[in-house]
C-alpha positions as CSV (number, residue, x, y, z in Angstrom):
1,M,0.0,0.0,0.0
2,N,1.4,3.4,-1.0
3,S,2.0,6.0,1.6
4,Y,1.0,9.6,0.7
5,N,2.1,12.7,2.5
6,F,-0.9,15.1,2.4
7,N,-0.5,18.7,3.2
8,I,-3.7,19.6,5.1
9,D,-3.4,23.3,4.4
10,Q,-2.9,22.7,0.7
11,L,-6.0,20.4,0.6
12,N,-8.1,23.1,2.3
13,Q,-6.9,25.7,-0.2
14,I,-7.7,23.4,-3.1
15,Y,-11.2,22.7,-1.7
16,S,-11.9,26.4,-1.0
17,K,-10.8,27.3,-4.5
18,W,-13.0,24.6,-6.1
19,N,-15.9,25.8,-4.0
20,Q,-15.5,29.4,-5.1
21,E,-15.2,28.4,-8.7
22,N,-18.1,25.9,-8.8
23,I,-20.7,27.4,-6.6
24,K,-22.0,30.6,-8.1
25,L,-24.3,33.1,-6.4
26,V,-26.6,35.5,-8.3
27,D,-28.4,38.3,-6.5
28,H,-31.9,38.8,-7.7
29,G,-32.9,41.4,-5.1
30,D,-35.5,39.6,-3.0
31,F,-33.7,36.3,-3.3
32,V,-30.3,34.8,-4.1
33,E,-29.9,32.1,-6.7
34,I,-27.3,29.4,-5.9
35,I,-25.9,27.6,-8.9
36,T,-24.2,24.4,-7.9
37,P,-21.9,21.9,-9.7
38,F,-24.3,19.0,-9.1
39,V,-26.4,17.9,-12.0
40,D,-30.0,16.7,-12.3
41,N,-31.3,13.9,-14.6
42,H,-31.1,16.2,-17.6
43,H,-27.4,16.8,-16.8
44,D,-28.3,20.5,-16.0
45,L,-26.8,22.2,-13.0
46,L,-28.9,22.1,-9.9
47,H,-30.1,25.5,-8.8
48,V,-31.6,26.5,-5.4
49,V,-32.7,29.8,-4.0
50,M,-32.2,31.5,-0.7
51,Y,-34.6,34.1,0.8
52,H,-35.9,35.6,4.0
53,K,-39.3,34.5,5.4
54,D,-40.7,35.0,8.9
55,N,-37.4,36.1,10.3
56,Q,-35.7,33.0,9.0
57,I,-33.4,32.2,6.1
58,V,-34.9,29.7,3.7
59,I,-33.1,27.5,1.1
60,S,-35.5,26.1,-1.4
61,D,-35.6,24.2,-4.7
62,D,-38.4,26.5,-5.8
63,G,-40.6,23.5,-6.5
64,Y,-38.4,22.1,-9.1
65,T,-38.0,18.5,-7.8
66,L,-41.6,17.6,-7.2
67,N,-42.6,19.3,-10.5
68,E,-40.1,17.1,-12.3
69,L,-41.7,14.0,-10.7
70,K,-45.0,15.1,-12.2
71,T,-43.4,15.6,-15.6
72,Y,-42.2,11.9,-15.3
73,E,-45.8,10.9,-14.3
74,I,-44.4,9.7,-10.9
75,D,-47.2,10.4,-8.4
76,Y,-45.7,9.9,-5.0
77,K,-49.0,10.7,-3.4
78,K,-50.7,7.6,-4.8
79,S,-47.9,5.2,-4.1
80,T,-47.3,3.9,-0.6
81,K,-43.8,2.9,-1.4
82,R,-42.9,6.2,-3.0
83,Q,-44.5,8.1,-0.2
84,E,-42.5,6.2,2.4
85,F,-39.3,6.8,0.4
86,L,-40.0,10.5,0.1
87,N,-40.8,10.9,3.8
88,Q,-37.8,8.9,4.9
89,T,-35.6,11.0,2.7
90,L,-37.0,14.3,3.9
91,N,-36.6,13.2,7.6
92,S,-33.1,12.1,7.0
93,F,-32.0,15.5,5.8
94,G,-34.4,17.7,7.8
95,V,-36.1,19.0,4.7
96,K,-39.8,19.9,4.5
97,I,-42.4,20.4,1.7
98,S,-44.2,23.8,1.5
99,L,-47.8,24.3,0.4
100,D,-46.4,25.3,-3.0
101,S,-44.6,21.9,-3.3
102,E,-41.1,23.4,-2.6
103,L,-38.5,21.4,-0.9
104,L,-37.1,23.7,1.7
105,I,-34.9,23.9,4.8
106,T,-34.8,26.8,7.2
107,I,-31.7,28.2,9.0
108,N,-31.3,30.6,11.8
109,S,-28.0,32.2,10.9
110,L,-25.7,32.4,7.9
111,E,-23.1,30.2,9.7
112,E,-25.5,27.3,9.0
113,Y,-25.6,28.1,5.3
114,P,-22.9,25.7,4.0
115,T,-24.1,22.7,6.0
116,Q,-27.8,23.2,5.2
117,L,-27.1,23.9,1.5
118,F,-25.4,20.5,1.2
119,R,-28.2,18.8,3.2
120,I,-30.9,20.0,0.8
121,L,-28.8,19.2,-2.2
122,Q,-28.3,15.7,-1.1
123,C,-32.0,15.4,-0.4
124,I,-32.9,16.7,-3.9
125,I,-30.5,14.2,-5.5
126,R,-31.8,11.3,-3.6
127,I,-35.5,12.1,-4.4
128,S,-34.5,12.6,-8.0
129,D,-33.5,8.9,-8.0
130,M,-37.2,8.2,-8.4
131,M,-36.9,9.8,-11.9
132,L,-34.2,7.2,-12.8
133,T,-36.6,4.4,-12.1
134,S,-36.9,2.2,-15.1
135,R,-40.2,1.0,-16.4
136,T,-39.4,-2.4,-14.9
137,N,-38.9,-0.9,-11.5
138,I,-42.0,1.2,-11.7
139,T,-43.9,-1.9,-12.6
140,S,-42.3,-3.6,-9.6
141,I,-43.6,-0.8,-7.3
142,F,-47.1,-1.4,-8.6
143,F,-46.7,-5.1,-8.0
144,E,-45.6,-4.4,-4.5
145,E,-48.7,-2.2,-3.9
146,V,-51.0,-5.1,-5.1
147,S,-49.0,-7.5,-2.9
148,N,-49.5,-5.2,0.2
149,L,-53.2,-5.0,-0.6
150,F,-53.5,-8.7,-0.5
151,E,-51.7,-8.9,2.8
152,D,-53.9,-6.3,4.3
153,Y,-57.0,-8.3,3.4
154,D,-55.4,-11.7,4.3
155,I,-55.7,-13.0,0.8
156,R,-53.7,-16.2,0.4
157,A,-51.9,-15.2,-2.8
158,I,-48.8,-16.9,-4.1
159,S,-46.5,-14.5,-5.9
160,D,-44.2,-14.9,-8.9
161,V,-45.5,-18.2,-10.2
162,S,-44.2,-19.9,-13.4
163,I,-46.6,-22.1,-15.4
164,T,-45.5,-24.1,-18.4
165,G,-48.0,-23.7,-21.2
166,K,-49.0,-25.6,-24.4
167,T,-46.1,-24.1,-26.3
168,G,-43.6,-25.5,-23.7
169,N,-42.7,-22.0,-22.6
170,A,-42.7,-21.0,-19.0
171,N,-45.2,-18.2,-18.4
172,Q,-44.7,-15.9,-15.4
173,F,-47.7,-14.7,-13.4
174,D,-47.7,-12.2,-10.6
175,F,-50.1,-13.9,-8.3
176,I,-52.1,-17.1,-8.0
177,I,-54.9,-17.4,-5.5
178,P,-55.5,-21.1,-4.9
179,R,-58.8,-22.8,-5.3
180,S,-61.0,-23.1,-2.2
181,K,-64.2,-25.0,-1.5
182,K,-66.3,-22.1,-2.7
183,K,-64.1,-20.4,-5.3
184,V,-62.0,-21.4,-8.3
185,E,-58.3,-20.7,-8.8
186,K,-57.5,-17.1,-9.8
187,I,-54.4,-16.4,-12.0
188,I,-53.4,-12.8,-12.0
189,K,-51.2,-10.4,-14.0
190,T,-50.6,-6.8,-12.9
191,I,-50.2,-4.1,-15.6
192,N,-48.8,-0.8,-14.5
193,N,-49.2,1.0,-17.8
194,P,-52.3,-0.3,-19.7
195,T,-51.6,1.1,-23.2
196,K,-53.3,-0.2,-26.3
197,E,-50.4,-2.6,-26.9
198,A,-50.0,-3.7,-23.2
199,Y,-52.8,-6.4,-23.5
200,K,-50.6,-8.7,-25.7
201,S,-48.2,-10.1,-23.0
202,P,-50.9,-11.1,-20.5
203,L,-53.2,-12.4,-23.2
204,L,-50.6,-14.7,-24.8
205,S,-49.6,-16.0,-21.4
206,F,-53.2,-16.8,-20.4
207,L,-54.0,-18.4,-23.8
208,D,-50.9,-20.6,-23.5
209,I,-52.0,-22.1,-20.2
210,K,-55.8,-22.0,-20.8
211,E,-56.1,-25.6,-21.9
212,N,-54.5,-27.0,-18.8
213,R,-56.2,-24.5,-16.4
214,S,-59.6,-24.4,-17.9
215,N,-61.3,-24.1,-14.5
216,S,-59.3,-21.1,-13.5
217,E,-60.2,-17.4,-13.7
218,F,-57.8,-15.2,-15.5
219,I,-57.5,-11.6,-14.1
220,V,-55.6,-8.5,-15.0
221,I,-55.2,-5.8,-12.3
222,A,-54.6,-2.6,-14.2
223,N,-53.2,0.6,-12.8
224,D,-55.7,3.2,-13.9
225,D,-53.6,6.0,-12.4
226,N,-52.3,5.7,-15.9
227,K,-55.2,5.9,-18.4
228,I,-56.5,2.5,-19.6
229,D,-56.7,2.4,-23.4
230,K,-60.0,1.1,-24.8
231,K,-58.2,-1.4,-27.0
232,F,-56.6,-2.9,-23.8
233,L,-60.0,-3.5,-22.3
234,T,-61.8,-4.8,-25.4
235,S,-59.0,-7.1,-26.4
236,L,-58.9,-8.9,-23.0
237,A,-62.7,-8.9,-22.7
238,N,-63.0,-10.7,-26.0
239,Y,-61.2,-13.7,-24.3
240,E,-63.2,-13.4,-21.1
241,I,-60.2,-12.0,-19.1
242,E,-61.5,-9.7,-16.4
243,V,-59.8,-6.4,-15.9
244,L,-59.9,-5.0,-12.4
245,R,-59.2,-1.2,-12.1
246,W,-56.8,-0.3,-9.3
247,S,-58.8,2.8,-8.4
248,K,-61.8,0.5,-7.6
249,K,-59.8,-1.9,-5.4
250,D,-62.2,-1.4,-2.5
251,D,-65.0,-2.8,-4.6
252,W,-63.3,-6.0,-5.7
253,V,-60.6,-6.9,-3.3
254,K,-62.9,-8.8,-0.9
255,E,-64.2,-10.9,-3.7
256,L,-60.7,-12.3,-4.3
257,A,-60.4,-13.7,-0.8
């Protein structure tokens, strides 16, 4: 292992110089804009603002972060997992959400400015990770919400089940609710984004196993937080595959038990 002789004073000078060159302050009169070297998901520099309110100094993202989530159609208010992630992140960094959807942190004196600036920046960056969520992971979040619903209602669902169909291919299903004395087996697929083409994957899987599971019910749970395309509904209905809307879960969940 190599040994390095660091000069602490030199390191401090280098860091201070980097800080001065990379963090820019712009005075807009009633607020100061802080341009940082950190980048968002568009690779643009992160900006925050600092202003006085109620005898306190406020550092705010000016609503940028949560507005970006909306742009990406990521609704943290309707997702338990995202809400938990958001709240945990805010609590970790001491950041709050204003009525205008700003992420903000308040400080009592300018001496706190460097520390609190980096706290809110770290918070913004972590929350922005939700925007990097791939379609697969977004789908996974919806799957987890359905799974949690089943647990809340004590529905004996088996998750991630593979069934070999007539073609010899293994078809993956999100849930199977086993047959009981009063009810038939239910085989379930969850679809987070029910576009006009999204019916194809569940339909092919259901058709592949239909011959061997003729006494089973085939069900799709569709996330209608995203608009359900009419073709999605009619294509599945033509093959007697029931589509359950997530927004109506209180109406149908007890029937699955």
